[in-house]
C-alpha positions in Angstrom: 62.4 183.4 101.6 61.9 179.7 101.3 64.3 177.7 99.2 63.2 176.6 95.8 64.6 173.3 94.8 66.5 171.0 96.9 70.0 169.5 97.0 72.1 167.7 99.5 71.4 166.3 102.9 69.1 169.1 104.1 71.4 169.8 107.0 71.3 173.6 106.7 68.6 176.2 107.4 66.1 176.7 104.6 67.4 180.0 103.2 68.5 181.2 99.8 71.9 182.5 100.8 73.1 179.4 102.7 73.5 177.3 99.5 73.6 178.6 95.9 70.6 177.9 93.7 70.4 174.4 92.2 71.5 174.8 88.5 70.9 172.7 85.4 72.5 172.6 82.0 69.8 173.1 79.4 69.6 172.8 75.6 67.3 174.9 73.5 66.7 174.1 69.8 65.3 177.3 68.2 63.9 177.7 64.7 65.7 180.3 62.6 62.6 182.4 62.0 62.0 182.9 65.8 65.7 182.9 67.0 66.0 186.7 67.4 62.8 187.1 69.2 63.5 184.1 71.4 66.9 185.5 72.5 65.3 188.9 73.1 62.7 187.3 75.5 65.4 185.3 77.3 67.4 188.5 77.7 64.4 190.2 79.3 64.1 187.2 81.6 67.8 187.2 82.4 68.0 183.6 83.8 70.2 181.8 81.3 74.0 181.9 81.0 74.7 180.8 77.4 77.8 178.7 76.5 79.8 179.7 73.5 79.4 176.7 71.1 81.5 178.5 68.4 84.6 179.1 70.5 86.9 177.9 67.7 85.5 180.4 65.2 86.8 184.0 64.9 84.2 186.8 65.2 84.3 187.3 61.4 83.4 183.7 60.7 80.3 183.6 62.8 76.8 183.6 61.4 75.7 187.1 62.4 78.9 189.0 61.9 77.2 191.4 59.5 74.4 192.2 61.9 77.0 192.9 64.6 78.9 195.2 62.3 75.7 197.0 61.4 74.9 197.4 65.1 78.4 198.7 65.7 77.9 201.3 63.1 74.7 202.4 64.7 76.4 202.6 68.1 79.2 204.7 66.5 76.7 207.1 65.1 75.0 207.4 68.5 78.4 208.1 70.2 79.0 210.8 67.6 75.6 212.4 68.4 76.5 212.2 72.1 79.8 213.9 71.6 78.1 216.6 69.6 75.5 217.1 72.2 78.2 217.3 74.9 80.1 219.9 72.9 76.9 221.9 72.4 76.1 221.7 76.2 72.9 219.8 75.6 72.0 217.3 78.3 70.4 214.0 77.6 67.1 213.4 79.5 67.6 210.3 81.7 64.0 209.1 81.1 63.4 210.2 77.5 60.5 208.9 75.6 60.3 207.9 71.9 57.0 208.2 70.0 55.8 204.8 68.9 57.8 201.6 68.4 60.5 202.2 65.7 62.0 199.2 64.0 65.7 198.6 64.0 65.9 198.9 60.2 64.0 202.2 60.3 66.3 203.4 63.1 69.3 202.6 61.0 68.0 204.7 58.1 67.1 207.5 60.4 70.5 207.5 62.0 72.3 207.6 58.6 70.1 210.6 57.6 70.7 212.4 60.8 74.5 211.8 60.7 74.6 213.1 57.1 72.6 216.2 58.0 74.6 216.9 61.2 77.9 216.4 59.3 76.9 218.8 56.6 75.8 221.4 59.2 79.2 221.0 61.0 81.1 221.3 57.8 79.1 224.5 56.8 79.6 225.9 60.3 83.3 225.3 60.2 83.6 227.0 56.8 81.5 230.0 57.9 83.4 230.2 61.2 86.7 230.2 59.4 85.6 232.9 57.0 84.3 234.9 59.9 87.6 234.6 61.8 89.5 235.6 58.7 87.3 238.7 58.2 87.7 239.6 61.9 91.5 239.4 61.4 91.3 241.4 58.2 89.3 244.1 59.9 92.0 244.4 62.6 94.7 244.5 59.9 92.9 247.3 58.0 92.5 249.3 61.2 96.1 248.9 62.6 97.8 249.2 59.2 95.7 252.2 58.3 96.8 253.8 61.6 100.4 253.1 60.6 100.1 254.5 57.1 98.2 257.6 58.3 101.0 258.3 60.9 103.7 257.8 58.2 101.9 260.1 55.7 101.4 262.8 58.4 105.1 262.6 59.3 106.2 262.7 55.7 103.9 265.7 54.9 105.2 267.6 57.9 108.8 266.9 56.9 108.0 268.0 53.3 106.6 271.3 54.5 109.7 271.9 56.6 112.0 271.1 53.6 110.0 273.4 51.3 110.0 276.3 53.8 113.8 275.9 54.2 113.6 276.1 57.9 115.1 272.7 58.6 117.9 272.8 61.1 121.1 270.8 61.1 121.1 268.2 63.7 122.9 265.0 64.6 120.1 262.9 63.1 119.7 264.9 59.9 120.4 262.6 56.9 123.8 263.3 55.3 122.6 262.7 51.8 119.6 265.1 52.1 120.9 267.4 49.5 121.6 264.5 47.1 118.0 263.2 47.7 116.6 266.5 46.6 118.4 266.3 43.3 117.5 262.7 42.5 115.5 262.3 39.3 111.9 261.1 40.1 112.0 258.6 37.3 114.8 256.7 39.0 112.9 256.3 42.4 112.6 252.7 43.6 109.0 251.4 44.1 108.7 249.5 47.4 106.2 246.7 47.8 104.6 245.7 51.2 102.7 242.9 52.9 100.3 243.2 55.8 99.0 240.5 58.1 99.1 238.9 61.6 101.7 236.7 63.2 101.5 234.9 66.5 103.1 237.0 69.2 105.3 234.2 70.6 106.8 233.8 67.1 107.2 237.5 66.4 110.8 237.9 67.5 112.0 234.9 65.6 109.9 236.1 62.6 111.6 239.4 62.6 115.1 237.9 63.0 114.6 235.4 60.1 113.3 238.2 57.8 116.3 240.3 58.6 118.8 237.5 57.9 117.0 236.1 54.8 116.9 239.6 53.1 120.2 240.8 54.6 118.5 243.7 56.3 116.8 244.9 53.1 113.3 245.0 54.6 111.4 247.3 56.9 109.2 245.6 59.5 106.7 247.4 61.7 104.6 245.4 64.3 101.7 246.5 66.4 100.5 244.5 69.4 96.8 243.6 69.6 95.3 244.2 73.0 93.0 241.1 72.9 93.6 237.6 71.6 92.0 236.8 68.3 90.6 233.5 67.1 92.9 231.8 64.6 91.1 230.8 61.4 93.1 227.6 61.1 93.0 226.2 64.6 89.9 227.9 65.9 91.7 228.7 69.2 92.3 232.1 70.7 95.9 233.3 70.0 97.7 236.5 70.9 98.9 238.1 67.7 100.7 241.1 66.3 99.8 243.1 63.1 102.8 243.5 60.9 103.7 245.6 57.8 106.7 244.5 55.8 108.2 246.8 53.1 110.5 245.2 50.6 112.1 245.8 47.2 112.5 243.2 44.4 110.9 239.9 43.4 113.6 237.8 45.3 112.8 239.5 48.6 109.1 239.1 47.9 109.4 235.3 47.3 111.5 234.9 50.5 109.0 236.9 52.6 106.1 234.8 51.3 107.9 231.5 52.2 108.8 232.9 55.7 105.2 234.0 56.3 103.9 230.5 55.3 106.5 228.8 57.6 105.6 231.0 60.6 101.8 230.6 60.1 101.5 234.4 59.5 98.2 235.2 57.8 98.5 237.8 55.0 95.7 240.2 53.9 95.6 242.7 51.0 95.8 246.4 51.9 95.6 249.6 49.9 97.6 252.7 50.6 94.8 255.1 49.7 92.7 256.2 52.6 89.5 256.2 50.5 89.9 252.5 49.5 90.8 251.7 53.1 87.5 253.1 54.4 85.6 251.3 51.6 87.3 248.0 52.4 86.7 248.4 56.2 83.0 249.1 55.5 82.7 246.1 53.2 84.4 243.8 55.7 82.3 245.0 58.6 79.1 244.4 56.5 80.2 240.9 55.6 81.1 240.1 59.3 77.6 241.2 60.4 76.0 239.0 57.7 78.2 236.1 58.6 77.3 236.5 62.3 73.6 236.4 61.5 74.1 233.3 59.3 76.2 231.5 61.9 73.7 232.2 64.7 70.9 230.9 62.5 72.9 227.8 61.7 73.7 227.2 65.4 70.1 227.5 66.3 69.0 225.0 63.7 71.9 222.7 64.8 70.9 223.0 68.4 67.2 222.2 67.6 68.3 219.1 65.7 70.6 218.0 68.6 67.8 218.6 71.1 65.5 216.4 69.0 68.1 213.7 68.9 68.7 214.1 72.7 65.0 213.6 73.5 65.1 210.2 71.8 68.8 209.3 72.5 68.3 206.9 75.4 65.6 204.7 73.8 67.7 204.6 70.6 70.9 203.8 72.5 69.2 201.1 74.5 67.6 199.6 71.4 71.0 199.5 69.6 72.7 197.9 72.6 70.0 195.3 72.9 70.3 194.5 69.3 74.0 194.2 69.5 73.8 191.9 72.5 71.2 189.7 70.9 73.4 189.1 67.9 76.4 188.5 70.1 74.4 185.8 71.9 73.1 184.3 68.6 76.7 184.0 67.5 77.3 181.8 70.5 74.7 179.3 69.2 75.6 176.6 66.8 73.8 176.0 63.5 72.0 172.7 63.1 73.0 170.5 60.2 69.8 171.3 58.4 70.6 175.0 58.6 67.0 175.6 59.8 67.6 175.6 63.6 70.0 177.1 66.1 71.2 175.0 69.1 71.8 176.8 72.4 73.3 175.4 75.6 73.5 177.2 78.9 73.1 177.2 82.6 69.9 178.2 84.4 68.5 177.9 87.9 66.1 175.0 88.3 63.3 177.3 89.6 63.4 179.2 86.3 62.4 176.3 84.1 58.7 177.3 83.8 59.6 181.0 83.2 62.0 180.0 80.4 59.4 177.8 78.7 56.8 180.6 78.9 59.3 182.9 77.2 59.9 180.4 74.5 56.1 180.0 73.9 55.7 183.8 73.7 58.5 184.1 71.2 57.1 181.3 69.0 53.6 183.0 69.0 54.9 186.5 68.3 57.1 185.4 65.4 54.3 183.3 63.9 56.6 180.4 63.7 55.2 177.0 62.7 57.7 175.1 64.8 58.1 175.6 68.6 61.4 175.8 70.3 62.5 172.6 72.1 63.7 172.9 75.7 65.5 170.0 77.4 67.7 169.4 80.4 71.2 167.8 79.8 73.1 165.6 82.1 76.7 166.7 82.7 79.5 166.4 85.2 80.7 169.9 84.6 80.6 172.1 87.6 77.7 174.6 87.4 78.1 178.3 88.1 77.2 179.8 91.5 74.1 181.9 91.8 72.8 183.5 95.0 69.6 185.5 95.0 70.3 188.7 96.9 68.4 191.9 97.6 69.6 195.4 98.1 70.5 194.7 101.7 72.5 191.4 101.2 74.1 192.3 97.9 77.0 194.4 99.5 77.8 191.6 102.0 77.8 189.0 99.2 80.2 191.2 97.2 82.6 191.3 100.2 82.7 187.5 100.2 82.9 187.3 96.4 85.9 189.6 96.5 87.8 186.8 98.2 86.5 184.2 95.8 83.3 182.9 94.3 81.8 180.1 96.3 82.1 176.6 94.9 78.7 175.3 93.6 76.4 174.8 96.7 79.1 175.1 99.3 78.2 176.9 102.5 78.0 180.7 101.9 79.8 182.8 104.5 77.5 185.8 103.7 74.8 184.4 105.9 77.0 184.9 109.0 79.0 187.9 107.6 75.8 190.0 107.7 76.1 189.9 111.5 79.7 189.0 112.3 81.4 191.6 110.0 79.7 194.7 111.4 80.0 193.3 114.9 83.8 192.7 114.7 84.1 196.2 113.2 82.2 197.6 116.1 84.4 195.8 118.7 87.3 197.8 117.3 85.3 201.0 116.8 83.1 201.0 119.9 81.9 204.5 120.7 78.2 205.3 120.6 78.9 209.0 119.8 80.9 208.1 116.8 78.4 205.4 115.9 75.6 208.0 115.9 77.6 210.3 113.5 78.1 207.4 111.1 74.4 206.4 111.5 73.2 209.8 110.6 75.4 210.0 107.5 74.3 206.6 106.4 70.6 207.3 107.0 71.0 210.1 104.5 72.2 207.6 101.8 69.5 205.1 102.7 66.5 207.5 102.8 67.5 209.1 99.5 68.6 205.9 97.8 66.1 206.2 94.9 67.2 209.7 94.0 70.9 209.0 94.5 70.7 205.6 92.7 69.6 207.4 89.5 72.5 209.9 89.6 76.1 209.6 88.6 78.2 209.8 91.8 82.0 210.0 92.2 84.1 206.9 92.7 84.3 207.2 96.5 80.7 208.3 96.8 79.6 205.4 94.5 81.4 202.9 96.7 79.9 204.3 99.9 76.4 204.3 98.4 76.8 200.7 97.2 77.8 199.6 100.8 75.3 201.8 102.6 73.6 198.9 104.4 77.0 197.5 105.5 77.9 200.9 106.9 74.4 201.1 108.5 74.9 197.8 110.3 78.4 198.9 111.3 77.0 202.1 112.8 74.3 200.3 114.7 76.7 197.7 116.2 79.1 200.6 117.0 76.4 202.2 119.1 75.8 198.9 120.8 79.5 198.2 121.6 79.9 201.9 122.5 77.2 201.5 125.2 79.0 198.4 126.5 82.3 200.3 126.6 80.4 203.3 128.0 82.1 205.8 125.7 80.6 208.8 124.1 83.4 210.6 122.4 85.5 209.0 125.2 83.2 210.5 127.9 81.4 207.9 130.2 77.7 208.3 131.1 75.6 206.7 133.8 72.8 205.8 131.4 71.7 202.6 133.1 71.8 203.5 136.7 74.3 204.6 139.3 77.8 203.3 139.7 78.2 200.3 141.9 81.2 201.9 143.7 81.6 205.0 145.9 84.5 206.6 147.7 85.2 205.5 151.2 86.4 209.0 152.0 87.3 212.2 150.1 90.9 211.2 149.6 90.1 208.5 147.1 88.7 210.9 144.6 91.0 211.1 141.5 93.4 208.6 143.1 92.8 204.9 142.5 90.1 202.3 142.9 91.7 201.1 146.1 89.7 203.8 147.9 86.4 202.6 146.4 83.9 200.4 148.1 81.0 198.6 146.5 77.8 200.1 147.8 75.3 198.8 145.2 74.7 196.0 142.8 76.8 195.7 139.7 76.3 198.2 136.9 73.5 196.6 134.9 74.8 197.1 131.3 78.4 197.7 130.1 81.4 199.0 131.9 80.9 200.8 135.2 81.6 204.6 134.5 83.8 204.8 137.6 86.6 202.9 135.8 87.0 205.8 133.3 89.6 208.3 134.5 91.0 206.1 137.3 94.6 204.8 137.3 93.3 201.3 137.0 91.4 202.0 133.8 94.0 200.9 131.3 95.1 197.6 133.0 91.4 196.7 133.6 90.3 197.5 130.0 93.4 195.8 128.5 92.7 192.6 130.4 89.0 192.7 129.5 89.4 193.5 125.8 92.3 191.0 125.3 90.4 188.1 126.8 87.2 189.1 125.0 89.2 189.1 121.7 90.4 185.6 122.3 86.8 184.4 123.1 85.4 186.0 120.0 88.2 184.6 117.8 87.9 181.0 119.1 84.1 181.2 118.7 84.3 182.4 115.1 87.0 179.8 114.2 84.9 177.1 115.7 82.0 178.3 113.6 84.2 178.0 110.5 85.1 174.4 111.3 81.5 173.5 112.0 80.6 174.9 108.6 83.2 172.6 107.1 81.3 169.7 108.7 78.0 170.9 107.0 79.9 171.1 103.7 81.3 167.6 104.1 77.8 166.3 105.0 76.1 168.1 102.2 78.6 166.7 99.6 78.6 163.3 101.4 82.3 163.3 102.0 82.6 161.2 105.2 86.4 161.2 104.8 86.4 164.9 105.4 84.1 164.6 108.5 86.2 161.9 110.3 89.7 162.9 109.2 89.4 166.6 108.9 86.6 168.1 110.9 87.0 165.9 114.0 90.8 166.3 114.4 90.5 170.0 113.7 87.9 170.5 116.4 89.9 168.5 118.8 93.2 170.4 118.1 91.6 173.9 118.2 89.5 173.3 121.3 92.0 171.2 123.1 94.3 174.2 123.2 92.5 177.5 122.6 89.0 176.2 123.5 90.5 175.2 126.8 92.0 178.7 127.2 88.6 180.2 126.5 87.1 178.0 129.3 89.8 179.2 131.7 89.1 182.8 130.9 85.4 182.4 131.6 86.2 180.4 134.8 88.6 183.1 136.0 85.9 185.8 135.4 83.3 183.8 137.3 85.4 182.8 140.3 87.5 185.9 140.6 90.7 183.8 140.8 94.1 185.4 140.5 95.5 182.5 138.4 98.1 183.4 135.8 96.7 182.1 132.5 100.0 182.8 130.7 101.8 180.5 133.1 99.2 177.8 132.8 99.3 177.7 129.0 103.1 177.9 128.7 103.8 175.2 131.3 101.0 173.0 129.8 103.5 172.4 127.0 106.8 172.7 128.8 106.0 170.9 132.0 102.6 169.2 131.8 103.3 167.0 134.9 104.2 169.9 137.3 101.8 170.9 140.0 99.7 174.0 139.2 99.7 175.4 142.8 97.9 178.7 143.0 97.1 178.6 139.3 94.7 175.7 139.7 91.2 176.8 138.8 89.3 173.4 139.2 89.9 170.0 140.5 91.5 167.6 138.1 92.9 170.4 136.0 96.3 168.9 135.7 94.9 165.6 134.4 92.5 167.4 132.0 95.4 169.4 130.6 97.5 166.3 130.0 94.5 164.6 128.2 93.9 167.7 126.1 97.5 168.0 125.2 97.7 164.3 124.2 94.5 164.7 122.1 96.0 167.7 120.3 99.2 165.9 119.5 97.3 162.8 118.3 95.0 165.0 116.1 98.0 166.1 113.9 98.8 162.7 112.4 95.1 162.0 112.4 94.7 164.9 110.0 97.8 164.1 108.0 98.0 160.3 107.3 94.6 158.5 106.9 92.9 160.7 104.3 95.5 160.2 101.4 95.5 156.4 101.9 91.7 156.3 102.1 91.4 158.3 98.9 93.9 156.0 97.2 91.9 153.0 98.2 88.7 154.6 97.0 90.3 155.3 93.6 91.5 151.8 93.2 88.1 150.4 94.1 86.3 152.5 91.5 88.6 151.3 88.8 88.6 147.6 89.5 85.5 147.0 87.4 86.9 148.5 84.2 87.0 146.1 81.2 87.8 146.8 77.6 85.2 145.9 75.0 86.1 144.6 71.5 85.7 147.0 68.6 82.3 146.8 67.0 82.0 148.3 63.5 83.1 151.9 63.5 82.8 152.3 67.3 86.0 153.2 69.1 87.4 151.5 72.2 84.9 151.8 75.1 85.5 151.5 78.8 83.0 150.3 81.2 83.4 151.9 84.6 81.6 152.5 87.8 81.0 156.2 87.5 82.0 157.6 90.8 81.6 161.1 92.0 85.0 162.0 90.6 84.5 160.5 87.1 85.9 157.4 85.7 89.2 158.6 84.1 90.6 161.2 86.5 94.2 160.9 87.3 95.2 160.1 90.9 98.7 161.0 92.0 99.2 159.7 95.6 102.3 161.8 96.1 100.4 165.0 95.2 97.5 164.2 97.5 99.9 163.4 100.3 101.9 166.6 99.8 98.6 168.6 99.6 97.4 167.1 102.9 100.7 167.7 104.5 100.5 171.4 103.5 96.9 171.6 104.7 97.8 170.0 108.1 100.8 172.3 108.7 98.7 175.3 107.7 96.0 174.5 110.1 98.3 173.7 113.0 100.3 176.9 112.6 97.2 178.8 111.7 95.4 177.8 114.9 98.1 179.7 116.8 98.6 182.6 114.4 94.9 183.1 113.8 94.1 183.2 117.5 96.8 185.8 117.9 95.4 187.7 115.0 92.2 188.3 116.8 94.1 190.3 119.3 93.8 193.1 116.8 90.3 193.6 118.1 91.8 194.6 121.5 94.6 196.7 119.9 92.4 198.8 117.6 89.7 199.2 120.3 92.3 200.5 122.7 93.8 202.8 120.0 90.4 204.2 119.1 89.6 204.9 122.7 92.9 206.5 123.5 92.8 208.7 120.4 89.3 209.8 121.2 90.4 210.6 124.8 93.4 212.6 123.6 91.2 214.7 121.3 88.7 215.4 124.0 91.1 216.2 126.9 94.0 217.8 125.0 92.0 219.8 122.5 88.4 220.5 123.7 89.0 220.6 127.5 92.3 222.5 127.1 90.6 225.2 124.9 87.7 225.4 127.4 90.2 226.1 130.2 91.5 229.3 128.7 88.2 231.2 129.2 88.7 232.8 125.8 85.9 232.8 123.2 88.3 232.8 120.3 90.5 230.0 121.6 87.3 228.0 122.5 86.0 228.4 118.9 89.4 227.3 117.5 89.5 224.4 119.9 86.0 223.2 118.9 86.8 223.4 115.2 90.1 221.5 115.7 88.2 218.9 117.8 85.5 218.5 115.1 88.0 218.2 112.2 90.2 215.8 114.1 87.2 213.7 115.1 85.8 213.5 111.6 89.2 213.2 109.8 90.9 210.8 112.0 88.3 208.9 114.0 85.3 208.9 111.6 87.3 208.4 108.4 90.7 206.9 108.9 89.8 204.8 111.9 86.6 203.6 110.2 88.6 202.5 107.2 91.2 200.9 109.4 88.7 198.9 111.4 86.9 197.9 108.2 90.0 196.5 106.7 90.9 194.6 109.8 87.4 193.1 110.0 87.7 192.2 106.4 91.0 190.4 107.0 89.5 188.5 110.0 86.7 187.2 107.8 88.8 186.4 104.7 91.8 184.7 106.5 90.8 183.6 110.0 87.2 182.6 109.3 86.7 181.6 105.7 89.9 179.5 105.3 88.4 177.0 107.7 85.7 175.9 105.3 85.4 178.1 102.2 87.1 176.9 99.0 86.0 179.9 96.9 87.0 178.3 93.6 83.7 178.5 91.8 82.6 180.9 89.0 79.8 183.3 89.1 76.5 182.9 87.3 76.4 185.7 84.6 73.1 185.3 82.7 72.4 187.1 79.5 70.2 190.0 80.7 69.3 193.3 79.2 69.3 194.8 82.7 73.1 194.6 82.7 73.6 196.5 79.4 71.4 199.4 80.5 74.2 200.8 82.7 77.2 199.7 80.7 79.4 202.2 78.9 80.3 201.4 75.3 
């Protein structure tokens, strides 16, 4: 895409991601009658970030507090409906459609009516359900208590018959006062009262114990366990309960029992001793239960139909309420004009959006039939604008990786342009295996090809993260296949894909021994590592040397890229001080030491020399004047090393000292032209100044600038060493990945294959698959990802990226569509 708008020296490629969009501070004066519609159209456009001009006012003091309160009530009712639909198991259609355009005021009235109707239905349902549960308990009490009384009557009748027949036998359990009982006057018999009901089973033992103690044992309690839990009328939950019958004598005992039943949550129900009345009560209760069940089912059906009707229109209603609330939140950020007829808005917008914003203002004026049109004007300011990059679905994830470190300063070079390639490439250097790369590629292609369907679904946290970064993972997989082909590893197995090996055995004894017995019989293997290296005793030393040197080359190249980008930043912002006293000495220092090391590595590869690079670099510092001997790679190397060392030493004070003094001189130059004007009328003291790039009245503390530069210099000098060493993680993780893959292949798969047993082979294959997926494709992928992330954030971006900006967050309805209240 071509850049819209300009800015800076034009030193960088014309692409949107390289520099953030040019921004402007705009002011819009909106007539009151068209204010709501204007903000609505600007929300649809989504290209203005409004400034809060009423920051000193509390939310309740703002102009549209009542409208926000009204929108909040509507949102509360919608949440209530959503909760009721969720409890009823009714799903909300994702793309529901509402008939016609309903106005907000009409929607408010409709929501009030629906809430009242639904609340009344719920209240009636709760009453009916409570009554139903009570009747269900009552039925169980009648059945169980009736069984108890029937059993007691049968036992008493049998005992009476035995007494009357005179055939009762003396036994140990025969009552001693039986003869006295026979002679007792019937008029003096004590009448016992009784209660029946249910008590929770977990409280039954304590219930019985408290009854016994409170009445001093003057009660008779019988309990029957119910086989199935019953729904408690009070809580509506299923509870295991026991049916009880309590016999008592006297009012005092009755009152105590009533209080104990209430304390234990025991539900009491009336009961008759007469069998005829019991049957009649049971019939009546069963009939009422049947009627209630029918009534409850009809009520639930009606309630379900109402909730389904709400659900069909829930999404449009919800979106409308959210839009309305966000519109009034935005209007509350606008200040009222002194005439009370206009609202004044200020905000940031991209320069390219000027025409679109003006078109939106024209539409709002026309649709609201306003006599006065909104006024749009650009304001001049020294305030730093927000940062806005236009991204697509491919570049968004890479931009978010950079933004996680820090939002780019306005129009500084954006690392994302290079991260799109360097991030997956450095990951692949650590993960290189084209078999594993194909596995990740297939998994990612599933996400990419089904992105429309998956994008409309709610995924889990981990799946959501993977789906958001699907194009990052896709690039990682592609580069892993590329580096895997270079490493010649397919699940650690080498293949001769690009031709035959350049080496062959001199005789049969060299097989499985060492490369010493190999002779070169063909041209070099055309692409990647020759497969003959794998499995030989020289494999590890060879690959260690190759990958370690390759890591240093990649690291120095990427750090140089970072410093070069700092040059483009300095040129873009016209900071020549940073070019001459930061960029130049940094390039000299880094390349005088580690750039020179990279050149030696390449020369050693090209010449096949056996020079010891460790020795060269160490004695370049310790004994720069000593002869190199067999470590010399080119003529004049000793002189070149001394010159490079001297330049590296000179570059340190070059970075440290000149810049603070130059900045101090520039500050003093800017303020030499200031003069104070006499007071004129009501005007306050004015200062004439040459408005520099840093403003006329900024404070300048030379000591702070010097200390800051000292810290920056020390950080760069030490970082040049530590960052170069940090890139060795490319070698370490690549080696670890290769060795783990080799262990799983040789010690699991080949070992199981060698047993010639089908069961062991199946187990071995399963273990190999799970180990490969769990360790290499999940844990190793995450590990390499985090290391690549660190190399970009610390080693690369700290060379040029300030990351102290703030993101452009426009007022847009597209953002509220996915938000949760």
